[in-house]
C-alpha positions in Angstrom: 107.9 70.0 31.3 105.2 67.9 29.8 102.6 69.4 27.5 99.0 69.2 28.8 98.2 66.5 26.3 101.0 64.3 27.6 99.7 64.2 31.2 98.1 61.1 32.7 94.3 61.2 32.6 92.6 62.0 35.9 90.8 58.9 36.9 89.3 60.3 40.1 85.9 60.9 38.4 86.0 57.3 37.2 86.5 56.0 40.7 83.6 58.1 42.0 81.3 56.5 39.4 82.6 53.1 40.4 81.6 53.6 44.0 77.9 53.5 43.3 76.4 50.0 43.1 73.5 48.8 41.0 72.7 45.1 41.0 69.6 43.6 39.4 67.5 40.9 41.1 64.3 39.1 40.4 61.8 39.1 43.2 58.5 37.4 43.5 55.5 39.4 44.7 53.6 37.3 47.2 49.9 37.9 47.4 46.6 36.3 48.3 46.3 35.2 44.7 47.1 31.5 43.9 50.2 32.4 42.0 53.0 34.8 42.9 54.4 37.0 40.1 58.0 37.8 39.2 59.2 41.4 39.4 62.6 42.9 38.4 64.2 45.0 41.1 67.2 47.3 40.9 69.2 47.1 44.1 71.1 50.4 44.5 73.7 51.8 46.8 75.5 55.1 46.6 78.0 55.8 49.4 78.5 59.4 48.2 74.8 60.1 48.7 74.1 58.0 51.8 76.6 55.4 53.0 74.1 53.8 55.4 71.2 53.4 53.0 70.2 50.9 50.3 67.5 51.4 47.7 65.2 49.0 46.0 63.7 50.3 42.8 60.6 48.5 41.4 59.1 49.0 37.9 57.3 52.3 37.6 60.2 54.0 39.5 58.7 53.0 42.8 61.6 53.3 45.2 62.1 52.2 48.8 65.1 53.4 50.8 66.1 51.9 54.1 69.2 51.2 56.3 71.6 48.7 54.9 71.9 47.2 58.3 68.2 46.3 58.2 68.7 44.2 55.1 71.9 42.6 56.5 70.2 41.7 59.8 67.1 40.5 58.1 69.0 37.9 56.1 69.7 36.1 59.5 66.7 36.9 61.7 63.3 38.7 61.4 63.7 42.4 61.8 61.6 45.5 61.3 62.1 49.2 61.1 59.2 51.5 60.6 57.3 50.4 57.4 59.9 47.8 56.3 60.4 44.3 57.5 63.0 41.7 56.4 63.2 38.1 57.4 64.7 34.8 56.2 62.2 32.4 54.6 63.7 28.9 54.7 67.3 28.4 53.8 67.5 30.2 50.5 64.9 32.9 50.4 64.5 36.3 52.1 61.2 38.2 52.4 61.0 42.0 52.2 57.7 43.5 53.4 56.9 47.1 52.5 54.0 49.0 54.1 52.7 52.1 52.3 51.0 55.0 54.2 47.6 54.1 52.6 47.7 50.6 54.2 48.8 48.7 51.1 51.4 46.0 52.0 53.7 44.5 49.4 55.6 41.3 50.2 58.5 40.4 47.9 60.5 37.2 48.1 64.1 37.2 46.9 66.8 34.6 46.6 69.1 35.2 49.5 72.2 34.8 47.4 71.2 37.9 45.3 70.8 40.0 48.4 74.0 38.7 49.9 75.9 39.5 46.7 74.5 43.0 46.6 75.5 43.6 50.2 79.1 42.4 49.4 79.2 44.9 46.5 78.0 47.7 48.8 80.8 47.0 51.3 83.4 46.8 48.6 82.2 50.2 47.3 82.4 51.6 50.8 85.9 50.3 51.2 87.0 52.0 48.0 86.0 55.3 49.6 88.6 54.9 52.3 91.4 53.5 50.0 91.2 55.9 47.1 
């Protein structure tokens, strides 16, 4: 019989941490001003918390959560759900439009490749839930 110190480490906790996804993207806030301005955005997904939801976190801990399918659909065709709209802008950009309750609208343009990569990571994380 093996001593407690000789046992294989339990990696289940490591796998749980691996399931959450956090990618980083640079968006451009589009406004009426002559120039847009860059903004770093953390793209997050945690299948343990909500397997159908993605979160975009902007500086100042401003967080928007919405269905992953909305983001996926919006990469190919204009779509809207409640206060969030997503649509392709040309061949390589995607726009995310966020409406606050106070009437303020924020429009952020992303490289589509960054959002596509994030979605691939979220599906890979979801797959690890069923295979572990």
